[in-house]
C-alpha positions as CSV (number, residue, x, y, z in Angstrom):
1,C,7.6,5.0,90.7
2,T,4.1,4.0,91.5
3,V,2.5,0.6,91.9
4,V,0.8,1.2,88.5
5,N,4.1,1.9,86.8
6,I,5.8,-1.0,88.4
7,N,3.0,-3.4,87.4
8,R,3.1,-1.9,83.8
9,A,6.8,-2.5,83.6
10,R,6.5,-6.0,85.0
11,K,3.8,-7.0,82.5
12,F,5.8,-5.5,79.6
13,L,9.0,-7.3,80.7
14,L,7.2,-10.6,81.0
15,Q,6.1,-10.3,77.4
16,K,9.7,-9.5,76.3
17,W,11.0,-12.4,78.4
18,K,8.6,-14.7,76.6
19,E,9.7,-13.3,73.2
20,R,13.4,-13.9,74.2
21,A,12.6,-17.5,75.2
22,K,10.9,-18.1,71.8
23,E,13.9,-16.6,70.0
24,R,16.2,-19.0,71.8
25,G,13.9,-22.1,71.2
26,E,13.2,-22.3,75.0
27,T,9.9,-23.1,76.7
28,E,7.8,-20.1,77.3
29,P,8.3,-18.9,80.9
30,G,5.3,-18.4,83.2
31,D,7.0,-15.6,85.1
32,L,10.1,-13.5,85.2
33,S,12.3,-16.2,86.8
34,H,16.0,-15.9,85.8
35,S,15.5,-12.5,84.2
36,C,16.8,-10.3,87.1
37,K,19.8,-8.9,85.3
38,F,17.5,-7.7,82.5
39,S,14.7,-6.6,84.8
40,S,16.9,-4.8,87.3
41,L,18.7,-2.8,84.5
42,F,15.3,-2.0,83.1
43,A,13.9,-0.9,86.4
44,R,17.0,1.3,87.3
45,E,16.6,3.2,84.0
46,L,12.9,3.7,84.5
47,F,12.8,4.4,88.2
48,G,16.3,5.5,89.2
49,G,18.2,4.1,92.1
50,H,21.2,1.7,92.1
51,L,21.7,-2.0,91.6
52,E,22.4,-4.4,94.4
53,G,22.5,-8.1,94.7
54,N,24.1,-11.4,95.3
55,E,25.1,-14.5,93.3
56,D,21.4,-15.5,92.9
57,H,19.6,-12.3,92.4
58,Q,19.9,-8.6,91.7
59,Y,17.4,-5.7,92.1
60,V,17.2,-1.9,92.4
61,V,17.4,0.0,95.6
62,R,15.9,3.6,95.5
63,N,15.7,5.8,98.6
64,G,16.4,2.8,100.8
65,K,13.6,0.7,99.3
66,V,13.9,-2.4,97.1
67,I,12.3,-2.2,93.6
68,D,12.2,-5.7,92.2
69,L,10.2,-6.4,89.1
70,N,10.9,-10.1,89.7
71,S,9.2,-10.2,93.1
72,G,6.7,-13.0,93.1
73,A,8.6,-15.0,90.5
74,S,9.1,-18.6,91.5
75,D,12.9,-18.3,91.6
76,V,12.8,-15.3,93.9
77,N,10.1,-17.0,96.1
78,A,12.4,-20.0,96.5
79,M,15.3,-18.0,97.9
80,D,15.9,-17.7,101.6
81,D,17.1,-14.1,101.4
82,P,16.9,-12.7,97.9
83,Y,17.6,-9.1,99.0
84,S,20.9,-9.6,100.8
85,H,23.7,-7.7,99.1
86,D,27.0,-9.5,98.7
87,D,29.9,-7.0,98.4
88,E,32.4,-9.8,97.5
89,F,30.3,-11.1,94.7
90,W,28.9,-7.8,93.4
91,G,30.8,-6.4,90.5
92,N,33.3,-9.3,90.1
93,P,34.5,-9.5,86.5
94,D,32.2,-12.4,85.5
95,H,29.2,-10.6,86.9
96,R,30.1,-7.3,85.2
97,E,30.5,-9.1,81.9
98,S,27.1,-10.9,82.3
99,V,25.3,-7.6,83.2
100,E,27.0,-5.9,80.2
101,S,25.7,-8.6,77.9
102,C,22.2,-7.6,78.8
103,R,22.5,-3.9,78.1
104,E,21.8,-3.8,74.4
105,R,18.6,-5.7,74.7
106,V,17.4,-3.7,77.7
107,G,18.1,-0.5,75.8
108,K,15.8,-1.7,73.0
109,W,13.1,-2.7,75.4
110,L,13.3,0.7,77.1
111,Q,12.9,2.5,73.8
112,E,9.8,0.4,73.0
113,F,8.4,0.8,76.5
114,T,8.9,4.6,76.3
115,R,7.1,4.8,73.0
116,L,4.2,2.9,74.4
117,Y,3.8,4.4,77.9
118,V,5.7,7.6,78.4
């Protein structure tokens, strides 16, 4: 889990996030805003750790340190405290269902990333 690997993963995910927007007929994003469920699942599989988050943002914590591929994205920058963990929100049924809906796509992205970089 080096800076180089994190930047490589961030760049790869931005390309995938742009492809997803195109598939959905949406405007091409300029950053990883609103992708935290996808990017945190991706980062956890690559770097280990566990997911934490709140209603607005989720990220990976590994050995007590935050790994957030979305750091620097405009939505994260606009938050007062993006790295506060909310136990009451975390893992509620709607949240679990939303995260689960991302897993298949993240799995495909991980396979592609692994073929390219690992």
